[in-house]
mmCIF file of the protein (N, C-alpha, C, O) and its ligand, coordinates in Angstrom:
data_MODEL
# 
_entry.id   MODEL 
# 
loop_
_entity.id 
_entity.type 
_entity.pdbx_number_of_molecules 
1 polymer     1 
2 non-polymer 1 
# 
_entity_poly.entity_id                      1 
_entity_poly.type                           'polypeptide(L)' 
_entity_poly.nstd_linkage                   no 
_entity_poly.nstd_monomer                   no 
_entity_poly.pdbx_seq_one_letter_code       MPVDPVCGIEMDQELAVSHEHNGKTYFFCCEGCKRIFVKKPGKYSK 
_entity_poly.pdbx_seq_one_letter_code_can   MPVDPVCGIEMDQELAVSHEHNGKTYFFCCEGCKRIFVKKPGKYSK 
_entity_poly.pdbx_strand_id                 A 
# 
loop_
_entity_poly_seq.entity_id 
_entity_poly_seq.num 
_entity_poly_seq.mon_id 
_entity_poly_seq.hetero 
1 1  MET n 
1 2  PRO n 
1 3  VAL n 
1 4  ASP n 
1 5  PRO n 
1 6  VAL n 
1 7  CYS n 
1 8  GLY n 
1 9  ILE n 
1 10 GLU n 
1 11 MET n 
1 12 ASP n 
1 13 GLN n 
1 14 GLU n 
1 15 LEU n 
1 16 ALA n 
1 17 VAL n 
1 18 SER n 
1 19 HIS n 
1 20 GLU n 
1 21 HIS n 
1 22 ASN n 
1 23 GLY n 
1 24 LYS n 
1 25 THR n 
1 26 TYR n 
1 27 PHE n 
1 28 PHE n 
1 29 CYS n 
1 30 CYS n 
1 31 GLU n 
1 32 GLY n 
1 33 CYS n 
1 34 LYS n 
1 35 ARG n 
1 36 ILE n 
1 37 PHE n 
1 38 VAL n 
1 39 LYS n 
1 40 LYS n 
1 41 PRO n 
1 42 GLY n 
1 43 LYS n 
1 44 TYR n 
1 45 SER n 
1 46 LYS n 
# 
loop_
_struct_asym.id 
_struct_asym.entity_id 
A 1 
B 2 
# 
loop_
_chem_comp.id 
_chem_comp.type 
_chem_comp.mon_nstd_flag 
ALA 'L-peptide linking' y 
ARG 'L-peptide linking' y 
ASN 'L-peptide linking' y 
ASP 'L-peptide linking' y 
CYS 'L-peptide linking' y 
GLN 'L-peptide linking' y 
GLU 'L-peptide linking' y 
GLY 'peptide linking'   y 
HIS 'L-peptide linking' y 
ILE 'L-peptide linking' y 
LEU 'L-peptide linking' y 
LYS 'L-peptide linking' y 
MET 'L-peptide linking' y 
PHE 'L-peptide linking' y 
PRO 'L-peptide linking' y 
SER 'L-peptide linking' y 
THR 'L-peptide linking' y 
TYR 'L-peptide linking' y 
VAL 'L-peptide linking' y 
ZN  non-polymer         . 
# 
_pdbx_entity_nonpoly.entity_id   2 
_pdbx_entity_nonpoly.name        ? 
_pdbx_entity_nonpoly.comp_id     ZN 
# 
_pdbx_nonpoly_scheme.asym_id         B 
_pdbx_nonpoly_scheme.entity_id       2 
_pdbx_nonpoly_scheme.mon_id          ZN 
_pdbx_nonpoly_scheme.ndb_seq_num     1 
_pdbx_nonpoly_scheme.pdb_seq_num     101 
_pdbx_nonpoly_scheme.auth_seq_num    101 
_pdbx_nonpoly_scheme.pdb_mon_id      ZN 
_pdbx_nonpoly_scheme.auth_mon_id     ZN 
_pdbx_nonpoly_scheme.pdb_strand_id   A 
_pdbx_nonpoly_scheme.pdb_ins_code    . 
# 
loop_
_atom_site.group_PDB 
_atom_site.id 
_atom_site.type_symbol 
_atom_site.label_atom_id 
_atom_site.label_alt_id 
_atom_site.label_comp_id 
_atom_site.label_asym_id 
_atom_site.label_entity_id 
_atom_site.label_seq_id 
_atom_site.pdbx_PDB_ins_code 
_atom_site.Cartn_x 
_atom_site.Cartn_y 
_atom_site.Cartn_z 
_atom_site.occupancy 
_atom_site.B_iso_or_equiv 
_atom_site.pdbx_formal_charge 
_atom_site.auth_seq_id 
_atom_site.auth_comp_id 
_atom_site.auth_asym_id 
_atom_site.auth_atom_id 
_atom_site.pdbx_PDB_model_num 
ATOM   1   N  N  . MET A 1 1  ? 9.350  1.934   9.226  1.00 0.00 ? 1   MET A N  1 
ATOM   2   C  CA . MET A 1 1  ? 9.477  2.495   10.619 1.00 0.00 ? 1   MET A CA 1 
ATOM   3   C  C  . MET A 1 1  ? 9.526  1.374   11.696 1.00 0.00 ? 1   MET A C  1 
ATOM   4   O  O  . MET A 1 1  ? 8.788  0.394   11.591 1.00 0.00 ? 1   MET A O  1 
ATOM   5   N  N  . PRO A 1 2  ? 10.318 1.504   12.642 1.00 0.00 ? 2   PRO A N  1 
ATOM   6   C  CA . PRO A 1 2  ? 10.413 0.527   13.673 1.00 0.00 ? 2   PRO A CA 1 
ATOM   7   C  C  . PRO A 1 2  ? 9.032  0.597   14.458 1.00 0.00 ? 2   PRO A C  1 
ATOM   8   O  O  . PRO A 1 2  ? 8.351  1.620   14.523 1.00 0.00 ? 2   PRO A O  1 
ATOM   9   N  N  . VAL A 1 3  ? 8.743  -0.485  14.981 1.00 0.00 ? 3   VAL A N  1 
ATOM   10  C  CA . VAL A 1 3  ? 7.606  -0.717  15.833 1.00 0.00 ? 3   VAL A CA 1 
ATOM   11  C  C  . VAL A 1 3  ? 7.980  -0.977  17.160 1.00 0.00 ? 3   VAL A C  1 
ATOM   12  O  O  . VAL A 1 3  ? 8.717  -1.944  17.352 1.00 0.00 ? 3   VAL A O  1 
ATOM   13  N  N  . ASP A 1 4  ? 7.559  -0.201  18.247 1.00 0.00 ? 4   ASP A N  1 
ATOM   14  C  CA . ASP A 1 4  ? 7.754  -0.762  19.733 1.00 0.00 ? 4   ASP A CA 1 
ATOM   15  C  C  . ASP A 1 4  ? 7.222  -1.809  20.072 1.00 0.00 ? 4   ASP A C  1 
ATOM   16  O  O  . ASP A 1 4  ? 5.993  -1.857  20.030 1.00 0.00 ? 4   ASP A O  1 
ATOM   17  N  N  . PRO A 1 5  ? 7.995  -2.996  20.520 1.00 0.00 ? 5   PRO A N  1 
ATOM   18  C  CA . PRO A 1 5  ? 7.404  -4.189  20.754 1.00 0.00 ? 5   PRO A CA 1 
ATOM   19  C  C  . PRO A 1 5  ? 6.592  -4.272  22.073 1.00 0.00 ? 5   PRO A C  1 
ATOM   20  O  O  . PRO A 1 5  ? 5.785  -5.179  22.273 1.00 0.00 ? 5   PRO A O  1 
ATOM   21  N  N  . VAL A 1 6  ? 6.831  -3.333  22.917 1.00 0.00 ? 6   VAL A N  1 
ATOM   22  C  CA . VAL A 1 6  ? 6.049  -3.216  24.223 1.00 0.00 ? 6   VAL A CA 1 
ATOM   23  C  C  . VAL A 1 6  ? 4.723  -2.552  23.991 1.00 0.00 ? 6   VAL A C  1 
ATOM   24  O  O  . VAL A 1 6  ? 3.762  -3.125  24.503 1.00 0.00 ? 6   VAL A O  1 
ATOM   25  N  N  . CYS A 1 7  ? 4.495  -1.489  23.338 1.00 0.00 ? 7   CYS A N  1 
ATOM   26  C  CA . CYS A 1 7  ? 3.340  -0.854  23.370 1.00 0.00 ? 7   CYS A CA 1 
ATOM   27  C  C  . CYS A 1 7  ? 2.673  -0.763  21.779 1.00 0.00 ? 7   CYS A C  1 
ATOM   28  O  O  . CYS A 1 7  ? 1.581  -0.264  21.507 1.00 0.00 ? 7   CYS A O  1 
ATOM   29  N  N  . GLY A 1 8  ? 3.522  -1.307  20.931 1.00 0.00 ? 8   GLY A N  1 
ATOM   30  C  CA . GLY A 1 8  ? 2.947  -1.492  19.522 1.00 0.00 ? 8   GLY A CA 1 
ATOM   31  C  C  . GLY A 1 8  ? 2.885  -0.260  18.682 1.00 0.00 ? 8   GLY A C  1 
ATOM   32  O  O  . GLY A 1 8  ? 2.347  -0.284  17.575 1.00 0.00 ? 8   GLY A O  1 
ATOM   33  N  N  . ILE A 1 9  ? 3.466  0.906   19.226 1.00 0.00 ? 9   ILE A N  1 
ATOM   34  C  CA . ILE A 1 9  ? 3.566  2.118   18.514 1.00 0.00 ? 9   ILE A CA 1 
ATOM   35  C  C  . ILE A 1 9  ? 4.687  2.169   17.462 1.00 0.00 ? 9   ILE A C  1 
ATOM   36  O  O  . ILE A 1 9  ? 5.794  1.669   17.661 1.00 0.00 ? 9   ILE A O  1 
ATOM   37  N  N  . GLU A 1 10 ? 4.310  2.852   16.242 1.00 0.00 ? 10  GLU A N  1 
ATOM   38  C  CA . GLU A 1 10 ? 5.292  3.001   15.084 1.00 0.00 ? 10  GLU A CA 1 
ATOM   39  C  C  . GLU A 1 10 ? 6.026  4.346   15.245 1.00 0.00 ? 10  GLU A C  1 
ATOM   40  O  O  . GLU A 1 10 ? 5.395  5.392   15.400 1.00 0.00 ? 10  GLU A O  1 
ATOM   41  N  N  . MET A 1 11 ? 7.292  4.301   15.207 1.00 0.00 ? 11  MET A N  1 
ATOM   42  C  CA . MET A 1 11 ? 7.682  5.741   15.452 1.00 0.00 ? 11  MET A CA 1 
ATOM   43  C  C  . MET A 1 11 ? 8.913  6.036   14.671 1.00 0.00 ? 11  MET A C  1 
ATOM   44  O  O  . MET A 1 11 ? 9.384  5.035   14.132 1.00 0.00 ? 11  MET A O  1 
ATOM   45  N  N  . ASP A 1 12 ? 9.580  7.185   14.461 1.00 0.00 ? 12  ASP A N  1 
ATOM   46  C  CA . ASP A 1 12 ? 10.688 7.614   13.703 1.00 0.00 ? 12  ASP A CA 1 
ATOM   47  C  C  . ASP A 1 12 ? 11.780 7.104   14.476 1.00 0.00 ? 12  ASP A C  1 
ATOM   48  O  O  . ASP A 1 12 ? 11.914 7.289   15.686 1.00 0.00 ? 12  ASP A O  1 
ATOM   49  N  N  . GLN A 1 13 ? 12.596 6.425   13.703 1.00 0.00 ? 13  GLN A N  1 
ATOM   50  C  CA . GLN A 1 13 ? 13.732 5.745   14.223 1.00 0.00 ? 13  GLN A CA 1 
ATOM   51  C  C  . GLN A 1 13 ? 14.817 6.670   14.973 1.00 0.00 ? 13  GLN A C  1 
ATOM   52  O  O  . GLN A 1 13 ? 15.537 6.223   15.866 1.00 0.00 ? 13  GLN A O  1 
ATOM   53  N  N  . GLU A 1 14 ? 14.863 7.924   14.550 1.00 0.00 ? 14  GLU A N  1 
ATOM   54  C  CA . GLU A 1 14 ? 15.609 8.973   14.894 1.00 0.00 ? 14  GLU A CA 1 
ATOM   55  C  C  . GLU A 1 14 ? 15.380 9.391   16.527 1.00 0.00 ? 14  GLU A C  1 
ATOM   56  O  O  . GLU A 1 14 ? 16.223 9.786   17.334 1.00 0.00 ? 14  GLU A O  1 
ATOM   57  N  N  . LEU A 1 15 ? 13.901 9.151   16.714 1.00 0.00 ? 15  LEU A N  1 
ATOM   58  C  CA . LEU A 1 15 ? 13.441 9.519   17.773 1.00 0.00 ? 15  LEU A CA 1 
ATOM   59  C  C  . LEU A 1 15 ? 13.336 8.548   18.921 1.00 0.00 ? 15  LEU A C  1 
ATOM   60  O  O  . LEU A 1 15 ? 13.110 8.812   20.102 1.00 0.00 ? 15  LEU A O  1 
ATOM   61  N  N  . ALA A 1 16 ? 13.530 7.428   18.383 1.00 0.00 ? 16  ALA A N  1 
ATOM   62  C  CA . ALA A 1 16 ? 13.443 6.076   19.333 1.00 0.00 ? 16  ALA A CA 1 
ATOM   63  C  C  . ALA A 1 16 ? 14.582 5.685   20.025 1.00 0.00 ? 16  ALA A C  1 
ATOM   64  O  O  . ALA A 1 16 ? 15.713 5.876   19.577 1.00 0.00 ? 16  ALA A O  1 
ATOM   65  N  N  . VAL A 1 17 ? 14.300 5.023   21.339 1.00 0.00 ? 17  VAL A N  1 
ATOM   66  C  CA . VAL A 1 17 ? 15.366 4.658   22.015 1.00 0.00 ? 17  VAL A CA 1 
ATOM   67  C  C  . VAL A 1 17 ? 15.762 3.132   21.873 1.00 0.00 ? 17  VAL A C  1 
ATOM   68  O  O  . VAL A 1 17 ? 14.992 2.239   22.226 1.00 0.00 ? 17  VAL A O  1 
ATOM   69  N  N  . SER A 1 18 ? 16.891 2.915   21.385 1.00 0.00 ? 18  SER A N  1 
ATOM   70  C  CA . SER A 1 18 ? 17.274 1.573   20.915 1.00 0.00 ? 18  SER A CA 1 
ATOM   71  C  C  . SER A 1 18 ? 17.844 0.948   22.042 1.00 0.00 ? 18  SER A C  1 
ATOM   72  O  O  . SER A 1 18 ? 18.288 1.540   23.025 1.00 0.00 ? 18  SER A O  1 
ATOM   73  N  N  . HIS A 1 19 ? 17.805 -0.653  21.806 1.00 0.00 ? 19  HIS A N  1 
ATOM   74  C  CA . HIS A 1 19 ? 18.314 -1.434  22.830 1.00 0.00 ? 19  HIS A CA 1 
ATOM   75  C  C  . HIS A 1 19 ? 18.593 -2.617  21.908 1.00 0.00 ? 19  HIS A C  1 
ATOM   76  O  O  . HIS A 1 19 ? 17.849 -3.005  21.007 1.00 0.00 ? 19  HIS A O  1 
ATOM   77  N  N  . GLU A 1 20 ? 19.955 -3.216  22.317 1.00 0.00 ? 20  GLU A N  1 
ATOM   78  C  CA . GLU A 1 20 ? 20.217 -4.536  21.712 1.00 0.00 ? 20  GLU A CA 1 
ATOM   79  C  C  . GLU A 1 20 ? 19.884 -5.683  22.519 1.00 0.00 ? 20  GLU A C  1 
ATOM   80  O  O  . GLU A 1 20 ? 19.934 -5.610  23.746 1.00 0.00 ? 20  GLU A O  1 
ATOM   81  N  N  . HIS A 1 21 ? 19.553 -6.719  21.929 1.00 0.00 ? 21  HIS A N  1 
ATOM   82  C  CA . HIS A 1 21 ? 19.107 -7.971  22.642 1.00 0.00 ? 21  HIS A CA 1 
ATOM   83  C  C  . HIS A 1 21 ? 19.417 -9.221  21.655 1.00 0.00 ? 21  HIS A C  1 
ATOM   84  O  O  . HIS A 1 21 ? 18.927 -9.265  20.526 1.00 0.00 ? 21  HIS A O  1 
ATOM   85  N  N  . ASN A 1 22 ? 20.183 -10.131 22.118 1.00 0.00 ? 22  ASN A N  1 
ATOM   86  C  CA . ASN A 1 22 ? 20.499 -11.273 21.307 1.00 0.00 ? 22  ASN A CA 1 
ATOM   87  C  C  . ASN A 1 22 ? 20.965 -10.999 19.918 1.00 0.00 ? 22  ASN A C  1 
ATOM   88  O  O  . ASN A 1 22 ? 20.682 -11.761 18.993 1.00 0.00 ? 22  ASN A O  1 
ATOM   89  N  N  . GLY A 1 23 ? 21.779 -9.766  19.739 1.00 0.00 ? 23  GLY A N  1 
ATOM   90  C  CA . GLY A 1 23 ? 22.265 -9.385  18.483 1.00 0.00 ? 23  GLY A CA 1 
ATOM   91  C  C  . GLY A 1 23 ? 21.294 -8.636  17.595 1.00 0.00 ? 23  GLY A C  1 
ATOM   92  O  O  . GLY A 1 23 ? 21.592 -8.316  16.444 1.00 0.00 ? 23  GLY A O  1 
ATOM   93  N  N  . LYS A 1 24 ? 20.143 -8.369  18.145 1.00 0.00 ? 24  LYS A N  1 
ATOM   94  C  CA . LYS A 1 24 ? 19.094 -7.638  17.400 1.00 0.00 ? 24  LYS A CA 1 
ATOM   95  C  C  . LYS A 1 24 ? 18.739 -6.234  17.848 1.00 0.00 ? 24  LYS A C  1 
ATOM   96  O  O  . LYS A 1 24 ? 18.474 -6.125  19.045 1.00 0.00 ? 24  LYS A O  1 
ATOM   97  N  N  . THR A 1 25 ? 18.693 -5.259  17.184 1.00 0.00 ? 25  THR A N  1 
ATOM   98  C  CA . THR A 1 25 ? 18.355 -3.975  17.766 1.00 0.00 ? 25  THR A CA 1 
ATOM   99  C  C  . THR A 1 25 ? 16.667 -3.814  17.866 1.00 0.00 ? 25  THR A C  1 
ATOM   100 O  O  . THR A 1 25 ? 15.991 -4.099  16.877 1.00 0.00 ? 25  THR A O  1 
ATOM   101 N  N  . TYR A 1 26 ? 16.124 -3.411  18.929 1.00 0.00 ? 26  TYR A N  1 
ATOM   102 C  CA . TYR A 1 26 ? 14.753 -3.104  19.126 1.00 0.00 ? 26  TYR A CA 1 
ATOM   103 C  C  . TYR A 1 26 ? 14.639 -1.694  19.514 1.00 0.00 ? 26  TYR A C  1 
ATOM   104 O  O  . TYR A 1 26 ? 15.480 -1.104  20.193 1.00 0.00 ? 26  TYR A O  1 
ATOM   105 N  N  . PHE A 1 27 ? 13.545 -1.175  19.048 1.00 0.00 ? 27  PHE A N  1 
ATOM   106 C  CA . PHE A 1 27 ? 13.348 0.430   19.205 1.00 0.00 ? 27  PHE A CA 1 
ATOM   107 C  C  . PHE A 1 27 ? 12.249 0.626   20.098 1.00 0.00 ? 27  PHE A C  1 
ATOM   108 O  O  . PHE A 1 27 ? 11.348 -0.212  20.119 1.00 0.00 ? 27  PHE A O  1 
ATOM   109 N  N  . PHE A 1 28 ? 12.214 1.645   20.847 1.00 0.00 ? 28  PHE A N  1 
ATOM   110 C  CA . PHE A 1 28 ? 11.155 1.764   21.847 1.00 0.00 ? 28  PHE A CA 1 
ATOM   111 C  C  . PHE A 1 28 ? 10.788 3.376   21.814 1.00 0.00 ? 28  PHE A C  1 
ATOM   112 O  O  . PHE A 1 28 ? 11.637 4.241   21.598 1.00 0.00 ? 28  PHE A O  1 
ATOM   113 N  N  . CYS A 1 29 ? 9.567  3.610   22.031 1.00 0.00 ? 29  CYS A N  1 
ATOM   114 C  CA . CYS A 1 29 ? 9.237  4.975   22.042 1.00 0.00 ? 29  CYS A CA 1 
ATOM   115 C  C  . CYS A 1 29 ? 9.514  5.771   23.362 1.00 0.00 ? 29  CYS A C  1 
ATOM   116 O  O  . CYS A 1 29 ? 9.269  6.977   23.411 1.00 0.00 ? 29  CYS A O  1 
ATOM   117 N  N  . CYS A 1 30 ? 10.011 5.108   24.400 1.00 0.00 ? 30  CYS A N  1 
ATOM   118 C  CA . CYS A 1 30 ? 10.338 5.837   25.468 1.00 0.00 ? 30  CYS A CA 1 
ATOM   119 C  C  . CYS A 1 30 ? 11.330 4.999   26.367 1.00 0.00 ? 30  CYS A C  1 
ATOM   120 O  O  . CYS A 1 30 ? 11.373 3.781   26.191 1.00 0.00 ? 30  CYS A O  1 
ATOM   121 N  N  . GLU A 1 31 ? 12.090 5.566   27.277 1.00 0.00 ? 31  GLU A N  1 
ATOM   122 C  CA . GLU A 1 31 ? 12.667 4.826   28.262 1.00 0.00 ? 31  GLU A CA 1 
ATOM   123 C  C  . GLU A 1 31 ? 11.992 3.765   28.986 1.00 0.00 ? 31  GLU A C  1 
ATOM   124 O  O  . GLU A 1 31 ? 12.508 2.670   29.209 1.00 0.00 ? 31  GLU A O  1 
ATOM   125 N  N  . GLY A 1 32 ? 10.538 4.198   29.435 1.00 0.00 ? 32  GLY A N  1 
ATOM   126 C  CA . GLY A 1 32 ? 9.765  3.378   30.082 1.00 0.00 ? 32  GLY A CA 1 
ATOM   127 C  C  . GLY A 1 32 ? 9.457  2.026   29.358 1.00 0.00 ? 32  GLY A C  1 
ATOM   128 O  O  . GLY A 1 32 ? 9.287  0.952   29.937 1.00 0.00 ? 32  GLY A O  1 
ATOM   129 N  N  . CYS A 1 33 ? 9.415  2.219   28.112 1.00 0.00 ? 33  CYS A N  1 
ATOM   130 C  CA . CYS A 1 33 ? 8.950  0.852   27.411 1.00 0.00 ? 33  CYS A CA 1 
ATOM   131 C  C  . CYS A 1 33 ? 10.281 0.165   27.263 1.00 0.00 ? 33  CYS A C  1 
ATOM   132 O  O  . CYS A 1 33 ? 10.218 -1.064  27.288 1.00 0.00 ? 33  CYS A O  1 
ATOM   133 N  N  . LYS A 1 34 ? 11.446 0.691   27.117 1.00 0.00 ? 34  LYS A N  1 
ATOM   134 C  CA . LYS A 1 34 ? 12.686 0.113   27.053 1.00 0.00 ? 34  LYS A CA 1 
ATOM   135 C  C  . LYS A 1 34 ? 12.884 -0.613  28.356 1.00 0.00 ? 34  LYS A C  1 
ATOM   136 O  O  . LYS A 1 34 ? 13.448 -1.707  28.371 1.00 0.00 ? 34  LYS A O  1 
ATOM   137 N  N  . ARG A 1 35 ? 12.446 -0.052  29.423 1.00 0.00 ? 35  ARG A N  1 
ATOM   138 C  CA . ARG A 1 35 ? 12.720 -0.626  30.760 1.00 0.00 ? 35  ARG A CA 1 
ATOM   139 C  C  . ARG A 1 35 ? 11.850 -1.869  30.940 1.00 0.00 ? 35  ARG A C  1 
ATOM   140 O  O  . ARG A 1 35 ? 12.273 -2.840  31.568 1.00 0.00 ? 35  ARG A O  1 
ATOM   141 N  N  . ILE A 1 36 ? 10.779 -1.844  30.455 1.00 0.00 ? 36  ILE A N  1 
ATOM   142 C  CA . ILE A 1 36 ? 9.674  -3.132  30.514 1.00 0.00 ? 36  ILE A CA 1 
ATOM   143 C  C  . ILE A 1 36 ? 10.252 -4.225  29.814 1.00 0.00 ? 36  ILE A C  1 
ATOM   144 O  O  . ILE A 1 36 ? 10.231 -5.380  30.238 1.00 0.00 ? 36  ILE A O  1 
ATOM   145 N  N  . PHE A 1 37 ? 10.829 -3.823  28.621 1.00 0.00 ? 37  PHE A N  1 
ATOM   146 C  CA . PHE A 1 37 ? 11.380 -4.886  27.679 1.00 0.00 ? 37  PHE A CA 1 
ATOM   147 C  C  . PHE A 1 37 ? 12.630 -5.530  28.244 1.00 0.00 ? 37  PHE A C  1 
ATOM   148 O  O  . PHE A 1 37 ? 12.899 -6.712  28.028 1.00 0.00 ? 37  PHE A O  1 
ATOM   149 N  N  . VAL A 1 38 ? 13.477 -4.626  29.059 1.00 0.00 ? 38  VAL A N  1 
ATOM   150 C  CA . VAL A 1 38 ? 14.918 -5.273  29.600 1.00 0.00 ? 38  VAL A CA 1 
ATOM   151 C  C  . VAL A 1 38 ? 14.405 -6.208  30.744 1.00 0.00 ? 38  VAL A C  1 
ATOM   152 O  O  . VAL A 1 38 ? 15.106 -7.178  31.034 1.00 0.00 ? 38  VAL A O  1 
ATOM   153 N  N  . LYS A 1 39 ? 13.193 -5.982  31.438 1.00 0.00 ? 39  LYS A N  1 
ATOM   154 C  CA . LYS A 1 39 ? 12.819 -6.808  32.627 1.00 0.00 ? 39  LYS A CA 1 
ATOM   155 C  C  . LYS A 1 39 ? 12.329 -7.967  32.049 1.00 0.00 ? 39  LYS A C  1 
ATOM   156 O  O  . LYS A 1 39 ? 12.662 -8.977  32.670 1.00 0.00 ? 39  LYS A O  1 
ATOM   157 N  N  . LYS A 1 40 ? 11.591 -8.172  30.983 1.00 0.00 ? 40  LYS A N  1 
ATOM   158 C  CA . LYS A 1 40 ? 11.042 -9.357  30.504 1.00 0.00 ? 40  LYS A CA 1 
ATOM   159 C  C  . LYS A 1 40 ? 11.263 -9.372  28.836 1.00 0.00 ? 40  LYS A C  1 
ATOM   160 O  O  . LYS A 1 40 ? 10.366 -9.195  28.013 1.00 0.00 ? 40  LYS A O  1 
ATOM   161 N  N  . PRO A 1 41 ? 12.560 -9.606  28.568 1.00 0.00 ? 41  PRO A N  1 
ATOM   162 C  CA . PRO A 1 41 ? 12.760 -9.551  27.102 1.00 0.00 ? 41  PRO A CA 1 
ATOM   163 C  C  . PRO A 1 41 ? 12.185 -10.790 26.235 1.00 0.00 ? 41  PRO A C  1 
ATOM   164 O  O  . PRO A 1 41 ? 11.888 -10.712 25.043 1.00 0.00 ? 41  PRO A O  1 
ATOM   165 N  N  . GLY A 1 42 ? 12.087 -11.888 27.002 1.00 0.00 ? 42  GLY A N  1 
ATOM   166 C  CA . GLY A 1 42 ? 11.348 -13.154 26.405 1.00 0.00 ? 42  GLY A CA 1 
ATOM   167 C  C  . GLY A 1 42 ? 9.937  -12.783 25.984 1.00 0.00 ? 42  GLY A C  1 
ATOM   168 O  O  . GLY A 1 42 ? 9.404  -13.247 24.976 1.00 0.00 ? 42  GLY A O  1 
ATOM   169 N  N  . LYS A 1 43 ? 9.357  -11.913 26.821 1.00 0.00 ? 43  LYS A N  1 
ATOM   170 C  CA . LYS A 1 43 ? 7.829  -11.656 26.516 1.00 0.00 ? 43  LYS A CA 1 
ATOM   171 C  C  . LYS A 1 43 ? 7.657  -10.901 25.291 1.00 0.00 ? 43  LYS A C  1 
ATOM   172 O  O  . LYS A 1 43 ? 6.612  -11.030 24.655 1.00 0.00 ? 43  LYS A O  1 
ATOM   173 N  N  . TYR A 1 44 ? 8.630  -10.082 24.875 1.00 0.00 ? 44  TYR A N  1 
ATOM   174 C  CA . TYR A 1 44 ? 8.448  -9.180  23.792 1.00 0.00 ? 44  TYR A CA 1 
ATOM   175 C  C  . TYR A 1 44 ? 9.198  -9.479  22.577 1.00 0.00 ? 44  TYR A C  1 
ATOM   176 O  O  . TYR A 1 44 ? 8.821  -8.970  21.522 1.00 0.00 ? 44  TYR A O  1 
ATOM   177 N  N  . SER A 1 45 ? 10.280 -10.295 22.605 1.00 0.00 ? 45  SER A N  1 
ATOM   178 C  CA . SER A 1 45 ? 11.129 -10.647 21.483 1.00 0.00 ? 45  SER A CA 1 
ATOM   179 C  C  . SER A 1 45 ? 10.962 -11.882 21.043 1.00 0.00 ? 45  SER A C  1 
ATOM   180 O  O  . SER A 1 45 ? 10.582 -12.737 21.843 1.00 0.00 ? 45  SER A O  1 
ATOM   181 N  N  . LYS A 1 46 ? 11.199 -12.203 19.754 1.00 0.00 ? 46  LYS A N  1 
ATOM   182 C  CA . LYS A 1 46 ? 11.136 -13.593 19.280 1.00 0.00 ? 46  LYS A CA 1 
ATOM   183 C  C  . LYS A 1 46 ? 12.001 -13.902 18.169 1.00 0.00 ? 46  LYS A C  1 
ATOM   184 O  O  . LYS A 1 46 ? 12.021 -15.040 17.699 1.00 0.00 ? 46  LYS A O  1 
HETATM 185 ZN ZN . ZN  B 2 .  ? 6.235  2.394   23.923 1.00 0.00 2 101 ZN  A ZN 1 
# 
């Protein structure tokens, strides 16, 4: 199951909000977490 890199929650991929960054797809529990990631991707991606 994908893990939201912002809040650390595991979620069902079908319910997750996806976002691509540097060729990798990240999944988020909600638009809010995605927005936080988009603001500071360096903090949450590696
Ligand atoms: Zn989240």
